N, C-alpha and C positions, 0 to 999 in steps of 0.2 A: 315324294319324287321331286318336288320343287326345291326342297332343301339340298337334294343331291345335285340338281342343276346349278344351284347357286354355288355350291362348293366346287363343282367342276369349272364353272365360269371363272371363279376367283383363281383357281389353280392354273387355268389357261392364261389368265392375265399375268399372273406371276411368272409363268414360264416364258411368255412373250417378252415381258420386261427383262428377264434374265438374258434371253437370247439377244435382245437389242443391246443390252449393256455389254455382253461379251463381244458382239460384233464391233461395237464402237471401240472398246479397248484393244481388240485385235487389230483394228485398222490403225490405231495410234501407234501400236508397237510393232507393226509389220516391218520387217527389214526391207531395205532397198533391194530391188531386183538386181541381178547381175549386170544388166545393161545400165541401170541407174548408177550402180557402184562404179563401173568403168568410166562412165561419162563424168561423174563427179571427180574421180581420181585424175582423169585426163585434164580436166579444167584446172584443178588445183595444181597439178604438176606443171602445166603450161604457164600458169600465173607465177608460180614460185621460180621456175627455171628462168623466166624472163627477168625476174628480180635479180637473180644471181648474175646473169649475163649483163644486166644493166650496171650492177656494181662494178664489174670489171671494166666495162666501157666508160663509165663515169670516171673511174680512177685513172684510166689511160688518158682521157680527155683532160682531167685535172692537171696531170703532170705535163701534158703538151702545152697547156696554157701557162703553167708555172715556168716552163722553159722559155716561153715567149716573153716573159717579164712584162705581162700586160695587166696593169693594176685594175682596170675596169672589168676585164674578163674574169680575173680571179675573184673579185668582189661579187660578180654575178653568179659564180659557181657556189658561193656560200649562202646559206639561209640568212634572212635578216638578223636573227639571233643565232650567233655562231661563235665558237671558241676554237682557238688554235694554241696548243701548248707544246713546247719542246724543252730541251735541256737548258736553254738560255733564258726562257721566259714564257709569258702567255700574252695572247692578243684576243680581244673581245671586249664586250659581249655582243658586238654587232659585226656584220660583214664589212662595214667601213673600217672598223678597228683592225680586223684581221688583214684586210687588203693593205692597209697602211703599214702594219707590222711586216708583212712579206715584202712590201716595197722597200722598207728599210734594209732588209737583207740584200735585195738586189742592188741597192745603191752602195752598200758597204762592200759588196763582193760582186762586181759587175759580170764576171765570167762564170759565176755559179750556175750549174745546171744539174739536172737529175736524170739518172738512168734507172728505169724500172727493171728489177731482177725478177720478181714474182709478185702475183696478187693472189691472196688466199681469201676464200669466202667460206661461209658455212652453208653454201648452197641456198636452199630455200628457207632458211631459218631466221635470217635477220637482214637488216639494211646496213650491216657493218662488215668491213673487210679489213684485211691487213696487207699493206704494201711493203714488200722488202725492196729497198731502193739503195742506190749509191748516189751520194751527194758529192759531185765533183766541184770542189771549192776553187781549185786552180790546178796547174800542171803537177804539183807535188803533194796536194792534199785531197784525199778522198775519204768520205765518212760512210760507214755502213750504218744505215738507218732503217728502222721499222716504224711505219706510220699506221696507226689504227684510225680508220676513217669511218665515221657514222653519217649516213645519208638519211634525209627525211623521205616521205612518200613521194615527193615530187622530184627527187634526185639531187637535192642541194645538200651541201656539206653542213652538218650541224655541229660536228666536233671532229677535230683532228689532233691526235696526240702522237708526238714523234719521240722515238727512243733511239739512242745511238749506242754503239759498242764503244768501250774505252780502248 
């Protein structure tokens, strides 16, 4: 009889160990409740939607400052390490270099200004947007330009690549 009790005791311990193991792995693999899924989705969507809205606002602000021909403000809108490239050349690798390059444009063409046509984003997928703009050089010259602008997490421009139609 004592042999039977030992076998039953060992069997009980094995069963308890298996139950504990199954409970632990079930807890680890248990899917989120509906409320947890909705909360998580809402938080993620809110964060990502804010990013997309920010890209649009940041781009609108960028061109407002650009049109004001304000060197210190344009420098402040660029990250410390920043690049700007267009069909005539490149400026960088610092925000001081970029601001100096843009200032050169303003000095060469004092009447130049930009009108934003559209700003395209990928919604919540990146910190990059595309700005479809018109660069009004003077009364007789307008350029159709597409700017691809990349922002860092703090909302500063890290790269701006400008493309124009011929």
